[in-house]
N, C-alpha and C positions, 0 to 999 in steps of 0.2 A: 504494500500500500504506500502511495506517495502522500506526504504531508507537506503543508506549507509551514515555513519557519520565518518568523519576523526577527530582524536583527537590529539592535540599537548600536550606535557608534558615537565616537567623539568626532566633531567636525572641524578640529583645529588644523587638520592636514587635508588629505584628498577627499575624505568622506563628505557626502552631501546631506546625510540624514538617516532615515530608516530604510533598510533594505529588506528584501524577502528572497527566499530561495525555496527549492523543493528538496525533500529528503525521502529517500526510498528506504523504508524500514525493513525490507527484505534483504537488501544488499549493503546498506550503510552508505550509499552514494549520494552526494550533494550535487545539485545542478540548478540551472536557470536563475542565476543571481540577477536581480533587477533593483533599481531604485524605486522604493514604494512611496516615499514622501520626502520632500526636501524640508529640513527643519534643523535648528541649531542644537547640537549635542544631545540627542535623545538617548541618554545613557542608561535608562531603565524603562522597561515596557510592561504593561499589564493588560490582560484581556477582560472585557466585559463578560459576565457570566453566560450571556447568550451566545458568545462567540461572534457577535455582529459588529463590535466596536473595539478599538484599541486605544490605549492611553499611553502617552510618553511624557516623562519629565524632560524639560529642557534645562540641562545643568549649566546655567549661566548665572551671572551676578547682577544683571540689569534687565529690567522689563518695564517698558513705557515710562522711563525716567525714574523708576524706583529701584532701591537696592534689593532686588528679588529675582529669582528665576521664574520659570513658568511651566505650565503643563498643557499639552495639546490633546484634543480628542479627534479621533478619526472614525469614519465608517469604513468597514471592510467591504469594498464594492465587488470584488471577485475573490472568493476564498481559494480557488485553485491557482490563480495567477499571483495572489498576494498583493493586490492593488488597494490603495487607500484614498479616501476623499476626506480632506480636512473639514472638520465641523467648526471648531473654535479653539482659541488659545486664551488662557486666563493666568493671572498671577498665582504663583505657588505660595506667596506670602512668606518668603524667606529665600535667601541666596543659596545657590548650588543645590537644588533638590536632587537627591541621589537615589531615592527608592519610593515606590508607591504600591499600594494594594487596592483592589476593588472590593468593597464590602459584599457579603454573600448574596444579598438581594439587589445588588447593583444600585443602591441608593446613594452611594458616595464613593469617592476615592480618598484615601488617607496617605499623606505625603510626608516623608522625612526630609527636612531642609538642612543640609550638612553645615553650611556656614551661617545660616540664619538662626540656628539654635531653636527652630520651631517645628512643630508637628501640626499639620493643617488638614482638616476634613472639608472637602468641596462636594457639593451636591451634583449628582448625575441626573439630567433631565430625561424625559421619556424618549426624546429623539436621539439619545446618546451623547449629546453635547454637555458641556460643563456649565453649572450655574453659579450660585453665590457660595461664598465660604460659609460653612456651618459653624466652625470654630477654629481658633488658632491658639495653640498652647505653647508657651515659651519655657524651655528647659533652663534651669539655673544650677550651676555647679562646675566643678573642675576636678582634675586628678593630678598625679605627680609628675608626669612628663611634660615639661614646659619647653617651647610654647605649644607643642602639639595638643596638649590636653588642658590648656589654660581656659577653655570655655567649652560649653556643651557642643557635641556634634552628633545629632540624631542620624543614624545610618541605615536603619531598616525598620520596617513595620510588618508585624506578623499577627495574624489572628490565631487563637487556639482552635483545636478541632471542633469544639462545641460552638464556636463563633460567639462566645460570651465576652472574652477578654482580648484586648489588643496589647501587644508587647512591642516596645520601641527600644532597640539596642542603641545606646548612646556611647560612642567611642570616646568623647571628651570627658565624660563623667565616670567611666568604668561602671556603668549601671545599666540594668534593664528596667525601664519604667513601665508599670502596668496600668492600663485604663480599662474601663468597660465600654463595650459598644452599645450605644443607646439607640432608641427608636429614631428612624430617619437617617441613620448613618452618622450621627454625631458621636464625639468622644466625650466620656465623662471627665471630671477632674481626676488627677492621678490617684490610683487606689493602693499604691505601694511600689516598692522597688526592690531589686535584687542586685547586690554589689558583687563584683568579681575582683580578682587580685589587682591591686594598683598597678597601672601601666600595661594591662592586658589589651585594652582597646577593643571593646565589643563592636563587631561589624554586622554580621548577618546571623540569623537564627532559623532553626528548623525543628518542627515537632515530629515525633514519631506518629505514624498514622493511627495508632490505637489511642494516642493522647496521654499515655502514661509517662512519657519522657520528652525532654526538650534538649536541644543541643545548640550552644552558642559558639560561634566562630570568632576568635579573638585575633584581630588584624595584626597588632603590634608584637604580641608574644608568640605568634604562630602556634596557637593551641586551640583545642576545643574543650569547653567546659560542659559536662553532661549534668543534667538535672533530673530529679524525680519530680513529676508534676501532679499537684493536687487539683483536679479539675473544679471541684465546687468552690474553692477559695481563690484559685489562680496562683497559689504559692509554688515557687520553684525552690527545691532543696538540692544543693550541689552534692554530687556523688563522685565526680572524677574530673581531673583535668589532664589532657594527653596531648603530646606534640603532634603536629601535622608534617614535620620535616625530619630527615634522618638525624641521628645523634651527631653533634658537632657542627651542624649547619646553623649559622647565625645571621643570615642576610634575608632581605626581602620581607614579604608580608602575605597574609592570606587574603582571599577575595570572596569565594562563594561556598555555600554548603547546601547539600540536599540529602534527604533520606530516601532510599529506594522505595517505590510504592509497595513492595512486598514487606517492608519493615525490617529486613535482616541486615541491610548494609547502609553505610553512610559514606558520603564523598565530600571532600573539601579541596579547594584549589590553592596552590602556592605560587605567588608571584616571586620571581627571583630564582627559586628552585625550578620553576616552570614545570609543575607537576600537579597531579591530582592524587591525594591520599585516599585510600579505601580502607574502611574499618568494618569489622563484624560487630553487630549489635547483639549483646547477650540479652535474650528476651525476658528473662526473669528479673534481672536487676537494672538493665539499661546501660551498663557499662560497655566501653568500646575496647576492641583489640585490633591492632594494626594488621591488615592483610597484605597490603602492597602500596608502593608509591610509584606511580607510572608517569613518565614524561608525556607532555601534551603535544610534542612535535613542533612547538613554536615557542615564542617568548611572551611572557607576562599573561598567563591565562587568568583573565579577570573574572568573567562569568562563564558558567557552563550550564547545561540543562540535560535532564534525562528525558528521552522520548517517551510518549505515553505507553508504548509496549514494554518498557522497562529493559530493553535489550541493548540500548545504545546511549552514549553520552556525546554531545557535541560541545567541544571546548572552543571558546573564543579567545584567541591569542592576540591581545591588543597590540603589542609592540612589533610583532612580526607580520601582522596584517593578514591573518588567515584563520579559518575554521578547520579543526581536525576532529574526525569521528573515532571514538573508542568503543570497542565491543565489551559488554559486561558479561563475565562468566556467571551464569545463573546459579551455579552451585557454590562458588567461592566468593563472588562479588568482584574478583580481580578484573583489571582492565587490560585490554590488548589493543594496539593500534589496528584500525580496520581498513585503512587506505583511503577513506573518504576525506577529501580536502577541497577547500574553496578559498580563493584569495578575496579579501574584502578589507578596505582601509579602516583601521582602528576599531575593530569589533569589541563591544563591551557587554552585550546582553543577547541572550538567545531565548526566544519564546515560541513554543509549538502551538499552532492553531489547532 
């Protein structure tokens, strides 16, 4: 079966915006790269729950004369060709928006603004376009690594499997801030926080599909912190911290984390080491054991994604300007280069339609 893949990029070089391509999940081959929409630095993408619309943060620091980035809504006009029609662009109400999610009923998008220290919920209208801001919450705090952590840096937004709580990983504060998702797609005031080791730098987060465990990827320390998750209260209890790089490696940073849909394996990418680490998840306790660390065939794997069949990973190598396909061993979770490759300037996000 061939699937459409949307690709976010940085547009400081040759890239023009959002691209799309086709992926054959029988062979692992990528083909038919095309420019889907011209837009500035669409560094993270999210699909509407109907699959009819796509949303992209524009990771910039200025929008209509204000110190803010923006977010753009698109209608997917041809799902096979991966073509987009722009609906509208609105302020993200904070500079350098770097991550967003669509709420379960597609009532809103929630955005993490890295430089703006803000988390913003913006309504989604019936036609898929973006409406008014529902609320803007300003994080306050810092951590030990100056100047990197001298102020908050919201880096990712995740909903728990029950769609009750919203978790924001904040790299500058070394904390995960917990909110409740309220009616209409609004965020509550903060309901609590979970601190990690000072200087770790929380970046992205992934829940186990059964909802019993959560995994935080720490950008600066190149580690994963595993938590036991209490679903009724939203409380995270740390159970383990484990490195994503080989012993003795002390350069680079992490970028992306995903749990395999089967719930047995976890993957995290390493920039600098240019690899994806694979871990086995122990189902009883949620702890991780390293299986393998596989090179991605290029430089600076920022984002990657697992295809819906659970058989493949597409890694976006930002610095070398290419996508590489890796095959997932269904028994062990280990990765093997599959031969699929596509050149694209500055790829930083992979989303399967």
